[in-house]
C-alpha positions, -999 to +999 in steps of 0.1 A: +004+087-181+033+100-203+068+086-197+083+120-185+056+123-158+062+088-145+099+092-145+097+125-126+073+110-101+094+079-097+126+099-090+109+121-065+093+091-047+125+071-046+143+101-032+120+100-002+120+062+004+158+057-002+165+064+034+202+070+044+203+043+071+183+012+080+173+029+112+156+057+093+141+032+069+126+012+098+116+039+123+111+071+103+096+057+071+080+022+075+069+027+111+067+065+117+047+077+147+050+098+178+055+066+198+086+056+177+099+092+180+097+090+218+113+056+222+145+058+242+164+027+232+166-001+206+147-026+228+117-003+230+119+004+192+119-033+185+090-039+209+070-013+191+081-027+157+069-062+166+037-048+181+028-028+151+036-057+128+012-080+146-015-053+144-009-047+107-009-084+099-042-089+117-058-061+096-043-075+064-056-111+070-091-100+082-116-120+062-089-136+040-090-175+039-052-178+038-040-212+027-006-228+031-003-235-006-008-198-016+017-176-034+014-141-020+025-107-032+030-074-013+030-040-030+052-014-013+069-039+011+098-018+023+124-041+039+099-070+042+084-064+077+051-080+068+066-105+044+086-120+072+055-123+094+034-139+067+060-162+052+055-191+077+018-193+068+021-198+030+041-212+001+058-180-009+057-143-003+073-118-028+073-081-023+079-053-047+092-019-038+105+010-058+134+017-034+166-001-042+179+006-007+148-010+009+153-041-013+190-043-003+183-042+034+155-068+030+181-094+020+195-095+055+161-090+072+146-119+053+177-142+054+160-167+076+128-168+054+138-190+023+103-186+008+104-148+008+120-121-014+118-085-023+121-072-059+126-037-071+099-024-095+091+008-113+064+018-088+034+010-110+038-024-126+042-061-117+062-072-147+081-099-128+049-119-123+032-141-148-005-139-156-028-156-130+002-166-109-007-151-075-033-162-049-032-132-027-021-095-032-020-071-003-007-036+005-005-016+037+010+019+042+018+021+005-012+032-016-018+060+009+015+076-003+009+072-041+004+108-053-008+101-088-042+086-097-026+070-128-002+050-107-031+036-086-050+028-118-020+010-134-015-011-102-052-022-102-048-033-138-017-053-129-033-068-098-062-080-120-037-096-144-015-114-119-043-127-097-056-162-104-093-165-110-109-164-076-077-148-061-080-123-032-067-088-027-067-066+004-056-030+002-054-001+027-056+034+014-069+069+024-106+076+023-117+111+014-123+134+043-155+155+045-152+185+023-166+221+027-198+227+008-181+249-017-156+222-027-183+196-029-203+218-053-172+224-075-166+186-075-202+179-085-202+202-115-168+192-129-182+162-148-208+185-163-179+206-177-163+175-192-137+172-164-129+144-140-136+147-103-108+164-084-085+142-065-057+159-045-026+149-026-029+157+011-008+157+042-024+142+073-016+152+108-009+123+131+006+141+161+011+177+172+034+194+147+038+162+127+024+156+092+026+125+070+047+134+040+037+121+006+000+120+016-014+103-015-045+102-036-077+099-016-110+083-026-145+085-015-156+049-008-182+051-035-156+062-061-132+036-050-158+008-054-166+021-088-129+021-098-125-015-086-156-026-106-142-009-137-111-031-134-133-062-131-131-069-094-158-081-070-157-062-037-162-085-007-158-059+021-150-022+025-145-007+060-133+027+071-116+037+104-099+004+112-065+013+126-068+050+117-097+074+113-089+080+076-078+045+066-100+025+042-096-012+040-110-031+010-112-068+003-118-077-033-114-107-057-109-115-093-140-134-103-138-171-110 
């Protein structure tokens, strides 16, 4: 990906995630749903926030043999909602996010978690981390908003680099929805014409009149497995529909 394309994508994406207030960051970006929109007071919002955090953490740790000595890394962490929940269970948790405002708010949110921090990155690399220095990488509600395939590809290369041999990764992203026959036929013949398969950005409806903005790159599970193998990963599990009809959860490892 050329520098100009990346910089344009980064500026557009930061504009979306640099919410004007912490309230918007929490309840209109990180946790955005009809239930949050309908909440009447702060107590109800906080209850929903904690409830959704517990659900998300359970999905993230499903099948992961988390150990107290592990150094963990979250990609697209926002203000550190999941970092704070995970921190008591491991040695350290560091998150990266491309939004400077999210990172700034995380300092207060994570003030009582001395083994946790959030760093600002460029939205595609993990330059702050040494090779083979991380035991567990995870991401939730982040890859589904990445609108460029090249960014996903770059992140996978970086995850491979920073994971220790035998290290674990668990990522949630969008699975491809069923396509009309005409689109499937076009997608099938594109490789014959020397072109890559078509991957598009989509908006997903989650409530009447509501759409997910920044609907990101989607993958057929077969293509996603193939991409992970190309980056040298071993896939342990891939499930669809857990938590959302179009969510795809994948557990994979850097081989020993």
